[in-house]
C-alpha positions, 0 to 999 in steps of 0.5 A, spaced: 719 894 673 713 895 677 710 889 681 706 884 678 699 887 678 701 894 679 701 900 674 707 903 672 710 909 677 707 915 674 701 912 671 694 915 673 689 910 674 682 913 675 680 908 680 677 909 687 674 915 686 670 918 692 665 924 691 666 927 698 661 932 697 656 934 691 660 936 685 667 934 689 670 928 687 677 926 689 681 920 685 686 918 690 694 916 688 694 909 691 700 911 694 704 910 687 710 914 686 709 920 681 702 920 681 698 926 684 691 926 688 687 929 683 681 933 685 674 935 680 670 941 683 664 942 679 661 949 679 655 952 676 658 953 669 665 949 669 668 944 672 675 945 675 680 939 675 686 940 680 692 936 678 692 932 671 698 928 672 705 928 669 705 928 661 699 928 656 697 921 656 695 922 664 692 929 662 688 926 657 685 920 662 684 925 667 680 930 663 676 925 659 674 923 666 672 930 668 668 931 662 664 925 664 662 928 670 661 935 667 655 934 664 655 939 659 659 944 663 666 947 661 672 943 663 678 947 666 685 944 668 690 946 673 696 942 674 704 943 675 707 945 669 712 940 665 719 941 667 723 943 661 
């Protein structure tokens, strides 16, 4: 069980994002177990999401965040495949 006020391990929270260069955003993992650092890289025609987190709920959150940064550009995702 997570400590009071802490998200569950493995749950991506889009907080503390940092734009480290124009069109280059990092969402840190907050030192949480099973949560990756996430990168959003903007190009001329598309936005690339590097690591969407584990599972469809995390991916949905991350891709929604990326779409908000895309300003009409296509969103592409790259992440680890689900075990199976």
